[in-house]
C-alpha positions as CSV (number, residue, x, y, z in Angstrom):
1,X,-65.2,35.5,-25.3
2,X,-66.1,34.3,-21.6
3,X,-65.7,37.0,-18.8
4,X,-64.9,35.2,-15.3
5,X,-64.4,35.9,-12.0
6,X,-66.0,39.2,-12.3
7,X,-67.5,40.9,-8.9
8,X,-70.4,43.6,-8.4
9,X,-70.7,45.6,-5.2
10,X,-74.3,45.7,-4.0
11,X,-75.7,48.9,-2.4
12,X,-75.4,47.3,1.0
13,X,-71.6,46.6,0.3
14,X,-72.3,42.8,-0.6
15,X,-70.2,41.2,-3.1
16,X,-72.3,39.7,-6.2
17,X,-69.4,37.3,-8.6
18,X,-70.7,36.2,-11.8
19,X,-69.6,34.9,-15.1
20,X,-70.6,35.6,-19.0
21,X,-70.6,33.4,-21.6
22,X,-72.0,33.3,-25.0
23,X,-72.2,36.1,-27.6
24,X,-70.8,39.5,-26.1
25,X,-73.6,41.5,-27.8
26,X,-76.2,38.8,-27.5
27,X,-79.6,38.8,-26.1
28,X,-79.5,38.8,-22.1
29,X,-80.0,35.9,-20.1
30,X,-79.4,35.3,-16.5
31,X,-78.5,31.7,-15.8
32,X,-78.6,30.1,-12.4
33,X,-76.9,27.0,-11.3
34,X,-78.4,24.4,-8.9
35,X,-77.7,23.2,-5.4
36,X,-74.5,23.1,-4.9
37,X,-72.8,25.1,-7.9
38,X,-71.6,28.1,-9.1
39,X,-71.0,30.5,-12.0
40,X,-69.0,27.8,-14.1
41,X,-72.1,26.1,-14.5
42,X,-72.9,27.2,-17.7
43,X,-69.2,27.2,-19.1
44,X,-70.0,24.1,-21.0
45,X,-72.7,26.1,-22.7
46,X,-70.6,28.8,-23.9
47,X,-70.1,27.8,-27.6
48,X,-74.2,26.9,-28.0
49,X,-74.9,30.1,-26.6
50,X,-72.5,31.9,-28.8
51,X,-73.7,30.2,-32.0
52,X,-77.6,30.9,-30.9
53,X,-76.6,34.5,-29.9
54,X,-77.3,34.7,-26.3
55,X,-75.2,36.7,-23.7
56,X,-75.5,34.6,-20.5
57,X,-74.7,36.3,-17.4
58,X,-74.1,33.7,-14.7
59,X,-74.1,34.3,-11.0
60,X,-72.6,32.5,-7.9
61,X,-76.0,32.8,-5.7
62,X,-76.1,33.6,-2.3
63,X,-73.3,32.2,-0.3
64,X,-71.8,30.6,-3.1
65,X,-68.1,31.2,-4.8
66,X,-67.7,34.8,-5.1
67,X,-70.8,35.8,-3.7
68,X,-71.9,37.1,-0.2
69,X,-75.0,35.9,1.7
70,X,-77.3,38.4,2.6
71,X,-78.5,39.0,6.4
72,X,-81.2,36.5,7.7
73,X,-84.1,38.9,7.4
74,X,-83.5,39.5,3.9
75,X,-82.5,36.0,2.8
76,X,-86.0,34.6,1.6
77,X,-86.9,34.0,-2.1
78,X,-88.9,37.2,-2.2
79,X,-85.7,39.5,-1.8
80,X,-83.7,38.0,-4.8
81,X,-84.8,39.4,-7.4
82,X,-83.4,43.1,-5.8
83,X,-79.9,41.8,-6.1
84,X,-80.4,40.3,-9.6
85,X,-82.2,43.6,-11.1
86,X,-79.5,45.6,-9.3
87,X,-77.1,43.5,-11.2
88,X,-79.0,44.0,-14.4
89,X,-78.7,47.9,-13.9
90,X,-75.3,48.3,-13.5
91,X,-74.8,45.9,-16.6
92,X,-77.3,48.3,-18.3
93,X,-79.6,45.5,-18.9
94,X,-83.6,46.4,-19.2
95,X,-85.5,43.6,-20.6
96,X,-83.9,39.9,-20.1
97,X,-84.7,36.1,-19.7
98,X,-84.0,33.9,-16.9
99,X,-83.0,30.2,-16.6
100,X,-82.6,28.1,-13.5
101,X,-81.5,24.7,-13.2
102,X,-82.5,22.3,-10.2
103,X,-81.6,24.5,-7.1
104,X,-81.7,27.4,-9.6
105,X,-85.2,27.1,-9.9
106,X,-86.8,28.6,-7.4
107,X,-84.4,31.6,-7.4
108,X,-85.5,32.0,-11.4
109,X,-89.1,32.0,-10.4
110,X,-88.6,34.4,-8.0
111,X,-86.8,36.8,-10.2
112,X,-89.8,36.2,-12.7
113,X,-92.2,37.2,-10.0
114,X,-90.2,39.9,-8.7
115,X,-89.6,41.9,-12.2
116,X,-92.5,41.1,-13.9
117,X,-91.9,43.9,-16.5
118,X,-88.4,43.0,-17.1
119,X,-88.4,39.2,-17.4
120,X,-89.5,38.4,-20.6
121,X,-88.9,34.5,-20.6
122,X,-88.6,32.0,-18.0
123,X,-86.9,28.5,-18.3
124,X,-86.8,25.8,-15.7
125,X,-84.9,22.9,-16.0
126,X,-85.6,20.1,-13.3
127,X,-86.6,22.4,-11.1
128,X,-87.0,22.2,-7.2
129,X,-90.6,23.2,-6.4
130,X,-92.4,24.2,-3.1
131,X,-92.9,21.6,-0.6
132,X,-94.0,23.7,2.1
133,X,-97.9,23.0,2.0
134,X,-99.0,19.6,3.3
135,X,-101.2,18.8,-0.2
136,X,-97.8,19.5,-1.9
137,X,-96.0,16.8,-0.2
138,X,-98.4,14.2,-1.9
139,X,-96.7,11.8,-4.3
140,X,-93.3,13.2,-2.8
141,X,-90.7,10.1,-2.1
142,X,-89.7,9.8,1.6
143,X,-86.3,10.8,0.4
144,X,-87.1,14.0,-0.6
145,X,-89.2,14.5,2.2
146,X,-86.3,13.7,4.5
147,X,-83.7,15.9,2.4
148,X,-86.1,18.9,2.0
149,X,-88.4,18.9,5.2
150,X,-86.8,16.4,7.8
151,X,-82.8,16.9,7.6
152,X,-83.2,20.6,8.0
153,X,-84.6,20.2,11.1
154,X,-81.7,18.5,12.6
155,X,-79.1,21.3,13.7
156,X,-76.3,21.5,11.6
157,X,-77.2,18.2,9.6
158,X,-77.3,20.1,6.2
159,X,-73.9,21.8,6.8
160,X,-72.5,18.5,8.0
161,X,-73.8,16.7,4.8
162,X,-72.3,19.3,2.3
163,X,-69.2,19.6,4.3
164,X,-68.3,16.1,3.9
165,X,-69.5,16.7,0.2
166,X,-66.9,19.5,-0.1
167,X,-63.9,17.3,1.6
168,X,-64.7,14.3,-0.6
169,X,-64.6,16.8,-3.9
170,X,-61.5,18.5,-2.7
171,X,-59.4,15.3,-2.0
172,X,-61.4,12.2,-3.6
173,X,-63.5,13.6,-6.4
174,X,-64.1,10.3,-7.4
175,X,-65.9,9.4,-4.3
176,X,-67.9,12.7,-4.5
177,X,-69.2,11.6,-8.3
178,X,-70.1,7.9,-6.6
179,X,-72.0,9.4,-3.7
180,X,-74.1,11.3,-6.8
181,X,-74.5,8.3,-8.8
182,X,-75.4,6.1,-5.8
183,X,-79.1,6.9,-6.1
184,X,-79.1,8.4,-9.5
185,X,-81.3,6.9,-12.3
186,X,-80.0,5.1,-15.4
187,X,-79.7,7.9,-17.6
188,X,-78.1,10.1,-15.1
189,X,-75.3,7.3,-14.2
190,X,-74.6,7.0,-17.9
191,X,-73.8,10.7,-17.9
192,X,-71.8,10.8,-14.7
193,X,-69.8,8.0,-15.9
194,X,-68.4,10.3,-18.7
195,X,-65.0,11.7,-17.6
196,X,-65.6,15.0,-19.3
197,X,-68.8,15.8,-17.5
198,X,-67.8,14.2,-14.3
199,X,-64.9,16.9,-14.3
200,X,-67.4,19.8,-15.2
201,X,-69.2,18.9,-12.3
202,X,-66.5,18.6,-10.2
203,X,-64.7,22.2,-10.9
204,X,-68.4,23.5,-10.9
205,X,-69.0,22.0,-7.4
206,X,-65.5,22.8,-6.2
207,X,-66.0,26.9,-7.0
208,X,-69.2,27.2,-5.4
209,X,-68.0,25.4,-2.3
210,X,-64.7,27.1,-2.2
211,X,-65.4,29.3,1.1
212,X,-67.6,26.7,2.7
213,X,-71.2,25.4,2.8
214,X,-73.1,28.7,3.6
215,X,-74.8,28.3,0.0
216,X,-76.6,25.0,0.3
217,X,-77.5,25.5,3.9
218,X,-79.2,28.9,2.7
219,X,-80.6,27.1,-0.2
220,X,-82.4,24.5,1.8
221,X,-83.7,26.7,4.1
222,X,-85.3,28.9,1.3
223,X,-86.8,25.6,-0.3
224,X,-88.6,24.4,2.4
225,X,-90.0,27.7,3.6
226,X,-93.1,29.4,2.0
227,X,-91.8,30.7,-0.9
228,X,-94.1,33.9,-0.4
229,X,-94.0,34.8,-4.2
230,X,-96.9,35.9,-6.1
231,X,-97.2,33.3,-9.0
232,X,-99.9,35.1,-10.8
233,X,-97.6,38.4,-11.3
234,X,-95.4,36.3,-13.5
235,X,-96.1,37.7,-17.3
236,X,-93.0,36.0,-19.0
237,X,-93.5,33.0,-21.6
238,X,-92.7,30.2,-19.5
239,X,-91.6,26.7,-20.0
240,X,-90.4,23.7,-17.8
241,X,-88.6,20.8,-18.8
242,X,-88.8,17.4,-16.6
243,X,-86.9,14.3,-17.0
244,X,-89.3,11.2,-16.1
245,X,-86.5,9.5,-14.6
246,X,-85.1,12.4,-12.2
247,X,-84.1,11.0,-8.8
248,X,-82.8,14.5,-7.7
249,X,-85.9,16.6,-7.6
250,X,-89.6,16.2,-6.5
251,X,-91.1,15.8,-9.9
252,X,-94.9,15.7,-8.8
253,X,-94.3,19.1,-7.0
254,X,-92.5,20.3,-10.2
255,X,-95.9,19.3,-12.0
256,X,-97.8,21.4,-9.7
257,X,-95.5,24.4,-9.9
258,X,-96.0,24.2,-13.4
259,X,-99.8,24.3,-13.2
260,X,-99.9,27.4,-10.8
261,X,-97.8,29.7,-13.3
262,X,-100.4,30.2,-16.1
263,X,-98.0,30.9,-18.9
264,X,-96.2,27.9,-18.3
265,X,-95.5,24.9,-21.0
266,X,-94.3,21.5,-19.6
267,X,-92.4,19.5,-21.7
268,X,-92.4,16.0,-20.2
269,X,-88.9,13.9,-21.2
270,X,-89.7,10.2,-20.4
271,X,-86.8,8.5,-20.3
272,X,-84.3,11.3,-19.2
273,X,-82.9,12.1,-15.6
274,X,-81.7,15.0,-13.6
275,X,-78.6,15.5,-15.8
276,X,-80.3,15.6,-19.3
277,X,-79.4,19.1,-20.0
278,X,-75.9,18.6,-20.1
279,X,-76.3,17.1,-23.7
280,X,-79.2,19.4,-24.5
281,X,-78.0,23.1,-23.7
282,X,-78.8,24.1,-27.4
283,X,-82.5,23.0,-26.8
284,X,-83.4,25.2,-23.8
285,X,-81.1,28.3,-25.0
286,X,-82.9,28.1,-28.2
287,X,-86.4,28.5,-26.8
288,X,-84.8,31.2,-25.0
289,X,-83.7,33.2,-28.0
290,X,-86.9,32.6,-29.6
291,X,-89.3,33.7,-26.9
292,X,-86.8,36.8,-26.4
293,X,-86.9,37.8,-29.8
294,X,-90.7,37.3,-30.1
295,X,-90.6,34.7,-32.7
296,X,-93.6,32.6,-33.6
297,X,-94.0,29.2,-32.7
298,X,-95.4,26.1,-33.9
299,X,-98.7,25.0,-32.3
300,X,-98.1,22.9,-29.2
301,X,-98.9,19.3,-29.5
302,X,-101.0,17.9,-26.9
303,X,-99.9,14.7,-25.1
304,X,-102.8,13.3,-23.9
305,X,-101.6,10.5,-22.1
306,X,-100.1,12.6,-19.5
307,X,-101.3,16.2,-19.7
308,X,-98.4,18.0,-20.8
309,X,-97.4,20.1,-23.8
310,X,-94.6,19.4,-26.1
311,X,-93.2,21.6,-28.6
312,X,-92.9,20.2,-32.2
313,X,-89.5,21.3,-32.1
314,X,-88.9,18.9,-29.3
315,X,-90.2,15.7,-30.8
316,X,-86.9,14.9,-31.9
317,X,-85.2,15.4,-28.5
318,X,-87.8,13.3,-26.7
319,X,-87.3,10.6,-29.2
320,X,-83.6,10.1,-28.1
321,X,-84.7,9.0,-24.7
322,X,-87.5,6.5,-25.7
323,X,-85.3,3.5,-26.3
324,X,-84.0,3.7,-22.7
325,X,-87.5,4.3,-21.2
326,X,-88.6,0.9,-21.0
327,X,-85.3,-0.3,-19.5
328,X,-85.6,2.2,-16.7
329,X,-87.7,1.9,-13.7
330,X,-89.8,4.9,-12.3
C-alpha cells in the first residue's frame, strides 16, 4: 500500500518529503520526478511496481512540495547524492536502483556518480542533459538554448514563468495543459488530451509547486551550470530511453550524455514524445527489476541506422509507435 507525505529530517534540519509506492518488501528504487513535479509523479506506477516487485521511494526533489532547498553553496548536482543516501540509510537500504524522468535525470546521474558502490541500476527517461559546454549546444534547438541558457540570465524570469504556470494550475487547469500542449509533438498532444493523464499531471505539478517556485528555479540553475560529476565513476548498469518526437528536452545533448556514461544502453523510440512513459512504466520498471536482481539479458540487437541499441524485449514497444512516425515531423 502506498505511503504518502512522509517527511525525513536531514542532519542539518532540512525536511525531505517522499512517498512510497509498489511492493513494501520489494527491491528498492529511488524514483525522481521531472521539472516541475512532485512525490506524486509515480503514483500511476504503483500497480505496475507492485506486480513487478519493486519498492518505489519517490522524493520531492529540492525546493518542491515537502522538501526544503539546501543553502546555495551546497545546491549543485554534485551535492545531491548526500541527501538521498542519507534517506537510504534512514530506511535501512544499502543497494538500490535509481530512475530519473526528464528534469529528474540529472539528479539521478548525480546519485549514481556520487554513490557508485550503492547504485546498481540507473534508468534515465527523456532526461535533461548537460548544456554548459559550447560543443554540447550543437544540434540543440533555439527554444532549448533560450529555456536552459538564455532565460536564466534574465533576473527573475524563471520564477515569473513558473509562477504564471502555478497560478494557471491552481485556478484554470485546462489553460496550464493547453500551454504544455502548445509546443508538444503529436504523440504528446494525444496523451495530454486524455482526461486521466491530464489530471494526474495537474495534481503532480500542484503538489510540487504548492509552496512556490523555488524547485524549478533551482533546477534550471543546476542544469545550466557545469555538472561537476565524474561520469566515469558510475558502476551501475544504465539505460536511457529517448522519444524521437520529444520537444521538451534537447535530444542531441541526451544522446551525448548516453555516450559519456560508459555502461549506458540507449533505446531510441522513433515515434514517441516526451510523455511516452505514462503508458509504459512497466517497461522501465521491468528493466530495473531485472538488473537489480542480476537477471541474464538477451543480446542487444544493433540498430545500424542510428547507432542506438534496443533490447530484444523492447521491439514490441517500439513497434507501437512506428505507425505514427511517418505522420509526425521531427
